[in-house]
C-alpha positions in Angstrom: 19.0 6.7 14.0 20.3 3.8 12.0 20.1 4.3 8.2 17.2 3.0 6.3 19.5 1.1 4.0 21.2 -0.7 6.9 17.9 -1.7 8.3 16.7 -3.0 4.9 19.9 -5.1 4.5 19.6 -6.5 8.0 15.9 -7.4 7.6 16.5 -9.2 4.3 14.3 -6.8 2.3 17.3 -5.9 0.2 20.2 -8.1 -0.8 22.7 -5.5 -2.1 23.8 -1.9 -1.9 21.7 1.0 -3.4 24.1 1.3 -6.3 23.9 -2.4 -7.0 20.1 -2.3 -6.8 20.0 0.5 -9.4 22.5 -1.2 -11.7 20.5 -4.4 -12.0 18.6 -4.9 -15.2 14.9 -4.9 -14.0 13.8 -6.6 -17.3 16.1 -9.6 -16.8 14.3 -12.8 -15.9 11.0 -11.9 -17.6 11.0 -14.0 -20.8 7.2 -14.1 -21.0 6.6 -10.3 -20.6 6.1 -8.3 -23.7 8.2 -5.2 -23.1 7.2 -3.8 -26.6 3.9 -2.7 -25.2 5.2 -0.7 -22.2 3.3 2.5 -21.5 6.1 3.9 -19.4 9.8 4.8 -19.9 11.5 1.6 -18.7 14.4 3.7 -17.6 12.3 4.8 -14.7 12.2 1.2 -13.3 14.6 0.3 -10.6 15.3 -3.0 -9.0 14.4 -2.9 -5.3 17.2 -5.5 -4.6 15.0 -8.6 -4.3 14.1 -11.0 -7.1 10.6 -11.8 -8.3 8.6 -13.2 -5.4 11.5 -12.4 -3.0 8.7 -10.7 -1.1 6.1 -13.5 -1.2 2.4 -12.6 -1.8 -0.2 -14.5 0.2 -2.9 -16.5 -1.6 -6.1 -17.4 0.2 -5.2 -16.1 3.7 -6.4 -17.8 6.8 -9.1 -15.6 8.4 -10.2 -16.0 12.0 -13.0 -14.4 14.1 -12.2 -11.1 15.8 -12.7 -12.7 19.2 -10.0 -15.3 18.5 -7.2 -12.8 17.8 -5.0 -12.2 20.8 -1.7 -11.0 19.3 -2.5 -7.6 17.9 -2.0 -4.4 19.9 -5.0 -2.0 19.9 -3.2 0.8 18.1 -1.8 -1.4 15.3 -3.0 -0.4 11.8 -5.2 -2.8 9.8 -6.5 -2.4 6.2 -10.3 -2.9 6.4 -12.4 -4.3 3.6 -16.2 -4.4 4.2 -18.2 -5.7 1.3 -22.0 -5.6 1.6 -23.4 -9.0 2.6 -20.2 -10.3 4.0 -18.3 -10.1 7.3 -15.9 -7.1 7.4 -12.3 -8.2 7.0 -9.1 -6.8 8.6 -5.6 -7.2 7.1 -3.0 -6.2 9.7 -0.1 -4.2 8.4 2.2 -6.3 10.5 1.7 -8.9 7.8 1.2 -6.7 4.7 4.6 -5.0 5.4 6.3 -8.3 4.8 4.1 -9.7 2.0 2.7 -6.6 0.3 0.0 -8.5 -1.6 -2.8 -10.7 -0.5 -4.9 -12.5 -3.1 -8.2 -13.2 -1.5 -11.8 -14.1 -2.4 -15.1 -13.8 -0.5 -18.5 -14.9 -1.7 -17.0 -15.9 -5.0 -15.6 -12.4 -5.6 -11.8 -12.2 -6.1 -9.9 -9.2 -4.9 -6.3 -8.2 -4.0 -5.2 -6.3 -0.9 -2.0 -4.5 -1.5 0.4 -2.3 0.5 3.6 -0.6 -0.6 5.6 0.5 2.6 7.9 2.8 0.6 4.9 4.8 -0.6 2.5 3.9 2.3 0.0 3.1 -0.4 -2.7 0.7 0.8 -5.0 -0.2 -2.1 -7.7 -2.8 -2.7 -8.5 -4.0 -6.3 -10.9 -6.4 -8.0 -8.9 -9.2 -9.6 -11.1 -10.0 -12.5 -9.9 -8.3 -15.7 -11.6 -8.8 -19.0 -13.3 -11.9 -17.8 -10.1 -13.5 -16.4 -9.3 -13.7 -12.7 -5.7 -12.7 -12.1 -3.4 -13.4 -9.2 -0.7 -11.0 -8.3 2.8 -11.2 -7.1 5.6 -8.8 -6.2 8.0 -8.2 -9.1 10.9 -6.9 -6.9 11.0 -3.8 -9.1 10.1 -0.2 -8.2 9.0 2.9 -10.1 9.0 6.2 -8.3 9.7 4.0 -5.2 6.3 2.3 -5.7 5.9 -1.4 -5.9 5.5 -2.9 -9.4 3.2 -5.9 -9.2 2.8 -8.6 -11.8 0.1 -11.0 -12.7 1.0 -14.7 -12.9 -1.3 -15.4 -15.8 0.3 -13.0 -18.4 3.3 -11.7 -16.5 2.2 -8.2 -17.2 3.5 -5.5 -14.8 1.1 -3.3 -12.8 1.8 0.0 -11.0 0.4 -0.5 -7.5 -0.2 3.1 -6.6 -2.4 3.7 -9.6 -3.7 0.2 -10.3 -2.7 0.3 -13.9 -0.9 -2.1 -16.2 2.3 -0.6 -17.4 4.1 -3.4 -19.3 2.8 -6.5 -21.2 -0.5 -7.5 -22.6 -2.4 -5.6 -20.0 -0.5 -2.3 -20.5 -3.0 0.5 -20.2 -5.6 -1.6 -18.4 -6.9 -0.2 -15.2 -7.9 -2.4 -12.2 -11.1 -1.6 -10.5 -10.3 0.1 -7.2 -12.4 -0.9 -4.2 -13.1 0.9 -1.0 -10.7 0.0 1.8 -9.3 2.1 4.7 -6.6 2.0 7.3 -7.7 2.1 10.9 -6.6 0.8 14.3 -7.3 -2.7 15.4 -9.2 -1.2 18.3 -11.4 0.7 15.8 -12.0 -2.3 13.7 -13.0 -4.7 16.4 -15.3 -2.1 18.1 -17.1 -1.5 14.8 -17.1 -5.1 13.6 -17.3 -7.6 16.6 -18.6 -10.2 14.1 -15.8 -9.5 11.6 -12.8 -11.6 10.7 -9.1 -10.8 10.7 -6.2 -12.3 8.7 -4.3 -14.8 10.9 -0.5 -14.9 11.0 0.9 -16.5 7.8 2.6 -19.9 8.4 5.9 -21.0 7.2 7.5 -17.8 6.1 9.8 -17.1 9.1 9.1 -13.3 9.1 9.4 -11.1 12.2 5.8 -10.2 12.2 5.1 -7.1 14.3 8.6 -5.7 13.7 9.0 -2.8 11.3 11.9 -3.3 8.8 11.7 0.4 7.8 12.5 2.1 11.1 12.2 5.8 10.9 11.3 5.8 7.2 8.3 8.2 7.5 10.4 10.8 9.3 13.4 10.5 6.9 14.4 13.3 4.5 14.0 11.5 1.2 12.3 8.4 -0.2 14.2 5.2 -1.1 15.3 4.9 -4.8 13.4 8.0 -5.8 14.9 10.6 -8.1 11.8 12.7 -8.9 10.7 16.2 -7.9 9.8 17.3 -4.4 6.1 18.0 -3.8 5.0 21.6 -4.2 3.9 24.1 -1.5 6.7 23.2 0.8 5.1 19.8 1.7 7.6 17.3 2.9 8.1 14.3 0.5 7.2 11.8 3.2 4.2 13.7 4.6 1.1 11.6 4.4 -1.7 12.8 2.1 -5.2 11.5 1.5 -5.7 10.9 -2.2 -9.2 10.7 -3.7 -9.0 10.5 -7.5 -6.5 13.2 -8.5 -6.9 15.4 -5.4 -4.8 15.3 -2.2 -5.4 16.6 1.3 -2.5 16.6 3.7 -3.0 14.6 6.8 -1.7 17.5 8.8 -4.6 19.6 7.6 -7.1 16.9 8.3 -5.8 16.3 11.8 -6.1 20.0 12.6 -9.6 20.4 11.2 -11.0 16.9 12.1 -13.4 16.9 9.2 -13.4 18.4 5.7 -16.3 18.4 3.2 -15.0 19.3 -0.2 -15.1 18.1 -3.9 -18.1 15.8 -3.2 -16.6 13.9 -0.3 -16.4 14.1 3.5 -13.1 13.2 5.0 -12.9 12.6 8.7 -9.8 12.1 10.9 -9.7 10.4 14.2 -6.7 9.7 16.5 -5.7 6.2 17.6 -3.8 4.4 14.8 0.0 3.9 14.9 2.4 4.5 12.1 3.7 1.2 10.7 6.9 2.9 9.5 8.2 4.6 12.6 9.5 2.6 15.6 11.1 -0.9 15.6 7.8 -2.4 16.8 4.8 -1.4 14.7 2.5 -1.3 17.8 4.7 1.5 19.3 4.6 3.8 16.3 3.5 7.3 16.8 -0.2 8.1 16.4 -0.9 9.2 12.8 -4.7 8.8 13.1 -7.2 7.1 10.8 -9.2 8.4 7.9 -12.7 7.7 6.5 -13.8 9.1 3.1 -17.5 9.0 2.3 -19.6 10.5 -0.5 -22.8 12.5 -0.1 -24.8 9.3 0.4 -22.6 8.2 3.2 -20.9 5.4 1.2 -17.2 4.7 1.5 -15.1 6.0 -1.3 -12.0 4.4 -2.7 -9.0 6.4 -1.6 -5.4 6.1 -0.4 -3.2 7.5 2.3 0.0 8.0 0.4 3.2 9.9 0.8 3.3 13.3 -0.8 6.2 12.5 -3.1 4.3 9.6 -4.7 1.2 11.6 -5.2 3.2 14.2 -7.0 5.1 11.6 -9.1 2.0 9.8 -10.3 -0.4 12.7 -10.4 1.9 15.6 -11.4 -1.1 17.7 -12.5 -3.2 16.7 -9.5 -4.9 19.2 -7.2 -3.6 19.9 -3.7 -6.5 20.7 -1.5 -4.9 23.3 0.8 -6.7 25.1 3.6 -8.4 28.3 2.6 
């Protein structure tokens, strides 16, 4: 298997060696960011090797009707957003892998769809903060291998996995997390024949459908991560379902099919490809798809994140192991 670093260099995701990426000053080039209000140790921040907006966020994506989409394979993963009173929306990971953030709006409601491939963290957030609508970009920096976003209005930094401001005027502010879930394209279009899907972005020249992180989710260690291994012998790159500060391993959920614990019901179903496995996302191994609902049957905000990232950001979190 080719090394992850070689693949990142070839794909243009990185522009230098791992050592060079770590030596770069991640605070350079941010004259409008107030670093005196940081809530983290800035020594934990690493440059991912790309400059600010080197991974370009998408603003106002083109959406097309499900019936018009012809390029997606049935097993390809999409991030689904389904707000009441609007058509369900699918954001294919073949695009999110290359752009990581989509600033969108529906019915006058602004929200951001985000995906960090290095943590497999797919999160949806409301973009209105303290009466101001923010738009987000990719800073090019990482913390615990997770994307640091920034808002263009104040140039504050935000930790994607937790949805919290960590540097700048919004340090300590939490974004409102919204329900969203990863599922296969087949699953989405069967459940939402009247839904819409993000169309291929124009003018970026990315190899959409190709995975620039070949073999990452079966590698031994995360990229630019120097933290602890997860407990209980769980592999750092094992997927876990995070709800609040609790985590269930995908392995357990795949074995049991459905788990009802801690006020939620989590179901697992086969059929969705890993976006971080084979060179073509559509050919990735089946990692299944998850839904998390409360006692009323409503979808609950959650994440399907790598175990190392859960442990890094929720070091006192609860691991929901099989009894």
